[in-house]
N, C-alpha and C positions, 0 to 999 in steps of 0.2 A: 481848469489844466495847471498841471504844475510845468515848472521850465527846467530844461534839462542842465541838472550840475554843470560846472567848469570843473576841469580837469589840471591836476597839478603837472608841471613841467616833466616830471619822470613819466606821471601816465602817460602821457604823451607822446614821452620815448618812448616807452615801453610799445606801443601801438603799432608803432611806425619801423621800431627796430627792425622787422624783417627786410625791410625794402632794401636795408643793405646787401643782403644776401640776391635779393630779386636783381638787383641793378650790378650786382657783381657777376651775375649769371649775361646778364645783358652787357654789360661793358666787354666781357671776354668775346660774345659772339659779335658785336658791332667794329671791335680792333682786330679782330683773326679770321673772320670767317673766309672773308676776301681773298685773307692771305692763302687759307687753306684750300679752296677754292683753284687758283692760279698755282699752286703747289700739284696738286692732285691733276692740272692741264688744262683748266679754265680758260679761253681767252679773254681780255677784255671787255670784249663786245657782248660777251655773253653772261657776265656777271649779275647785271639787272632780272636776267628772267628766273636764273638760280636761286636770288634773294626773295623771290616774290611769295615762298612761302611763308615768309614772314608774316607780311601783312595780310594773308589770306586767312593762317591762322588765327590773327587778333579778328578778322571779320566776321569770322565763323564762333569762335569757342567764346568771346567777352559776351556777346549780346546773351547767348544760353546760358552762360555763368551768373552773370547777373541776374536773368530771370528766376533762374533756378534758387539762388543765393537769397534771392528777396522771398521765398516759400520754404526755405530750409529751418528745421528749428531741432539739434541734436544737445547732447551732453557738453560738446565742446562749443556749441553753441551755433551763429549764424553765417556767418562769415567763413570763420576760424578752421571749420572743415574742409574748404576747399586751400585756403594757406597751405597748409598740411600734404593734402593729394597733391596740388601742383608743387611743392618743391620736392616731393619725392622722385617723380617724376624729369623734374626737372635735374635732378640730381643724377639721375641713370644717364640721360643725355648728352649732360658735360662729360662723364666720364667717357661716354663711348664716342663722341666725335672728334677727337683728336685720331682716332685709332682708326678712320674709315680708310677703307685701303680702293675705294675706287671715287670720283666725283660725284656719280648719281646715289652712291651712299651717302657722302656727307650731304647733300643738296634734301636727300630724307632725312638725315637726323636735323638739319637745321628746321625744317617743319615740324617735328617731334617737340624738339628742344623750345621752340618760340611758343608754339602750342600750351607748352608744360607751365611753361613762365607765365605765361597769358592767364592759365586756371589760378594762379594765385594772387598775379598784379590787379585784375579788375574787382575783387572784391574787398582788396586793401582801397583804394578809391573811395568806395561806397562806404569803409569801415569809419573813415574821417566823418561822413556826414551823419552817419549814425551815432557816433560816440560823442562829440562835441558839439555846442551849442552854436548858431549861428557866429558870435563875437572872435570865436576861437579857431572856425575851419580854416580859415585862413593860415594862421599859424600852423594845423594840423600840415596842411600841405607843404607850407615852408618845413616844416621839419621831415616830412616825406623827403624833399630836394635834397636836404642835407645829406640824409644819408645816403641819397643817391650820387651823390658829389664824391662823398668820403667815399662809398666802397667799389665805385666807377674808378675813382684816381688810383687804387691798390690794383683793381683786377686789369686793367688797363697798362701799368708798370710791370705786372709781372713776369712776362718775358722779357724786357729789357732788365729786370733787376737780375733774374735767372741766371742772363748770359752774363752778368757782372759777376756773378758766385762761379761761373766756370762752366755752369750746364751748357752744352752743344748746343749752338744756336742753326748749325746746318748739317742735315741728316745725310749720314755716309751713303745712304742708300736713295739721295733725293727724294724720301718723303718729308711729313709733318715732324720738323725739328723737337727735341725735346723740351726746350725752355715752352714751345706752344703745348705740349700734352701735360706737362706738369701744372701749369699753370689753371689749364681746365680740370683736372685733378683737387686740386685747391681750392678751385671755384665751387666744386661741386659741394666740397665742405662745407664753405662758408655759408653756403645759399643754405644747407638743409638746416646748419645749425643755428643761425638767424630766425629764419620762420619759426622754429619750436620756442627759441624763444619768447615771440609774440603771442604765440601760440599758449604758452604757459602762464605769460605774465600779465594777460588780459582778460576782460571778462565783458558779455554784452547783454545789452537791455534784452532781453524776449520780447518779439514781435507788439502783443501789447500793450506791454508800460512804453515802449519807442513810440507808437503811435499817438498814446495819450501826451505825448508831450506840447506843450503849446507851441513853441516854435519850430515844429516837425509839420510843415506844409501838408495837406490834406488836397488829393485827387478831385478836384472840385467839377471837373468838365469830360464831357466823354464825347473823344473827337468823331466828327460825323466822316465815316469812309463812303459814304455811296458817291462820291465823287472823286477816288481815291485814281480811278480807272484813266482820269484826265492826266495825271502823272505819267503813270504805266505808259499810256499812248506815247506821250513825248521821249519818257527814256528808250524806250523799245524802238520807235522810229530813229532815233538818235546811234542807235548803236547797229538797226540794220544799214544804215547809209555808211557807217564806220565800216562795217564788215565787207559793204560792197567796194569802199575805197580801198582797204585793202587787199583785196583778191583782187581788183582792176591793174594797181599799179606795184602787187608784189611787194610789198610791205611787210617790215620785221615781223615774224612771229609774236615778240611781245605783245603786239598791237592786237592780238584776237582776246589777249585777257581783258583787256579794258572793254572791247565791244560785247563779247561775251557778258561781264557784269552790267553793264547798261540793258542789255537783251533779259539778264535774269531778274534785275530789280524792275525792270517793267512788267515783265509778269507775271510777279509778288504783287505788285499795288494795284493791278488789274484785276488778280485774285481776290485782293481785300476788299473791292468793290462788292462783291458778289457771295463772297462765303458768308456760312452760317456756322461754323465752325468757332469753339470757345478755347481752340489750343496755344501751345506754348508760341507757334508761329503765327498767328493770328492776332496775339494779345503784342508780340515783339513787333511787327509788323503797322499794327495802329498806335502804337504808342510812337512809333518812327515817323508818322504821319501828322501823330499828332502834338509833337515834340514844343515847350516851351519856345517864346520867344527868342528868349535869350539864348536858347540852345542853337536856334536857324543863325542868329548875328552871330555866336562865336563859331559857326560852322567857316565861315569863309577863314577865319584869324587861324582855325587849326589846318584846314587846307594849306596853306602858302608855308605854315609855318613848317609842317610835318616833311612836305615836299622837298624845304630845303635842309631838312636833318637827313634823310633819306639820301640824296647827294652827297653831304659829307661821309653818313657811313660808305655806301658804296663806293664813293671813287676816292676818298683820299690817301689811301694806300696806293694807288695805280699813280693819282696824280703826284706824289711826293716822291716815289722812286723814281719816277720819269722825269720829273721837270728838274728836282732836287738833287737826286743822287745819279739823276742819267745816266739809268738801266732799266730793261725791262726783261731783263734775268731772272726768272724768278729762284733758278738755283744758284746763284752767284753769292758771295758773302756782301758785296756790295747790298742785292736789293735786301737781302734778310737784316742788313744793317736797317735802309730804311726804312722799313715795315715795323722795327720794332722802334723807330723814333717816332712814327706814325701812333704806337701805344703812348708814347712819353707825350704826344700831344692830347692824343685822347685822356690821358690822364689828368693833362694841364687845364683844360677845358672843365674837366668833371672837378678837379679840386675850384677854381675858380667860381663853378657853381655853387659848391659846398659855404664860399666867401658871401657869394650873392644872397644863397638863401637866409645869411644873416642880416644882409643888406635889405633885402626888398620888404619886410615889414614897414622898417624906416622908410623906404622909395612910397609906399602906402601910404602911410600915415600923412607925407607932404603934398604927392602929387594924386592921391586916388587909385585905384585897382588898376584903372584904363588906362592913365598916362604912364604909371608905370610900366605895364607889360609895351606898350608900345615902344618907349624907350630902350628897354631891353631887347626887343626883336633888332630893332635900326643898330644896335652896337652889335648884334651878332651879325647885321648883315655887311655892316663894313668889316666884322673881321674874315667872314667867305671872300669877301671882293679883295682884301689884301695878300690871298696869295698870289693873286696875279701880278703883284709889285714885287714881293719877298722872292729873293733866291737865296737867301742864308736860311739852312731850315732849323737854325737853333734862333731867329728871328720869328718863327712862325709861333712860337710861345708867346707872342703880344699878341696875335692873332685870335689867339685863342681867349685871350680875355673877352672880347668882344662875345664869343661863341658860349663862352661859362654864362654869361650874364644871361643871356637867350634862353640856352638849356634849360636854367634854375627858374625862369620866369616862363615858360611853356610848360614846367613838369607843376604848377602851382597857380601861379594867378588865373587862367582859364577857368580851372575847379573851383576857385573861390567865387569868380564870377555866377558860376552855374550853380553851384549845390544849394545854395539858398532859396533856390526857385523850383527845386524838387522835391516831391509828396515822400514822406519815410518812407512808403511803402511799394515803393518802386525805386527806389534809389540805385540798388543795383541794376534794374533792365538801363534805367535811364545814363546809367555812367558806360553800360556797354552800349549804347546807343551811339553816345558821345563818340567812343571809340571807333566809329564808322568815318569819322570827320580826321580820324588820323590813319585809320587806313587807306581809305578812298586816293589822299596824295601819295600813299607808300606805292598802291596799284597802278597808279598814274606816272611816277618817278620809273617804275620797275617796267613800264610799258613803254615810255617816250625818250625816257635820259639817252638812251644807247641811241635811238634811232636822231636825235637832233645831235651829238655828237657826232656821228659821220657823215650826216648831211652839210652841215654847217661848220663844224670846229677840227674836218680832217680826225676825228678819232679821238682827240687829246684832252684826257681824262681832267684837266685843270680847268676845266669850261664849265664840268659839270658843277665845281663847287663855284664858280662867278653865278651862274644860274640859280645855285641856291641861296648866294647872296641877295639877289636884286629879288627872290621869291620871300624873303624875310621884309626886306623893306616895304613889302606890298601887304604882308601881315600885317604891319603896325599902321599902315593907311587904314587896315578895315577895320582895325581895333576900334577907330572913332565912332564905326557906326553902333558900338556894343553900349548899353545903357548902364550906368552906373549905378549898383545897388548901394542901400540904403545902410548894410554892415556895414561896417569898417573891424580893423582889426583891435584886437584886445589890445592894452598897453605891453604885455610880454612878448617879448619876439621868441619865436620859434628855436633859433638857432640860436 
């Protein structure tokens, strides 16, 4: 068996360049959708339930796309058809989002936009595992983090930059400002063009050649699913109890999502133990039940990491405008100034993430993958907790240094820790399943953050960021349970 050849810096550059556009779309979404929702009349307490479209679409779309892309081979290759389809759909959604006439249409377009971006994003993760030998994979994921940082800086800054250039930042009719509209239009163009660059400037190994490489692990075990009903019973009972508590105490409607998800997966695991099907759902659930030990260990790290990130994306606009600018009037010039500054802060943490993507390979050589991730997560936790202490909004840029290092690390090191243990034939589906541990904490955040703020913090959004900081500290501790792989970075840095 031959070994997979190493790729040059520019080959890795081309294969990851599409992530520039993908993150351009995500950054516009993360920095501006809460603003759009509030402008269209959403209450701060209702924002989490409106955001739930994003994690739900990822939960459904990514495993399906991973499963299908593992089994696809066309003239464009294995993963690249999905890059292109997702990019076209995402562009259409970005062009439509800032023209939403009502809140429910904006919420629906968020669902479409996030699902479309996920169609492109999941195969990009598997693409690195397909194309690069184990020695270069951490470099590939770090390169993706670099493009994510660069794309997010520009995208997050766009409304602020456009306002500086004289574009209207407050709409005359109280609707979506032109700064936001033009930012989304530019985002659609960047997303489509950057993904096209990767599609046209890369090649893929045919499945038979990919599976023949000596550095591509094979799927050597078949998971025994005869007892998966036990997991199903536990999840189903937990969901039923939660449902009863919600109804008895008349708790927030967001919690029904969490209860429903537990019952749904409980039923699927019970079905898995008795079904004779060999279809896609059976394969995905079987792989979920029999996932590698490294994925189980990383699941807890991902859960607490992405809970923190979702709190950041949902509540930063409400927190900064209320605490640091002293207003909750979404139609005021002061609110829109604060919302634009949040875009600057998001650009800042993504800019620091681009710098961190260059530094992370050096950190890994000195400390290993596991300890590097722990340090970066703790830097992010300190950054979010500092929002409680800082009152001058300009000093929040310092907080974003830690958040940026955590963000770059979350986007690269868990995948480097995981990918060496995944079989080549199932790289896509396992990357999709790994996304469950990104989606579940986002659903959890959407379900409980609003309730926690109302019950314990008088609805003050700043405390959601504090909870996010504490969650990153816990994620760092969970990293200590993850086994350090033998494969290390190649001497060349990805950034």
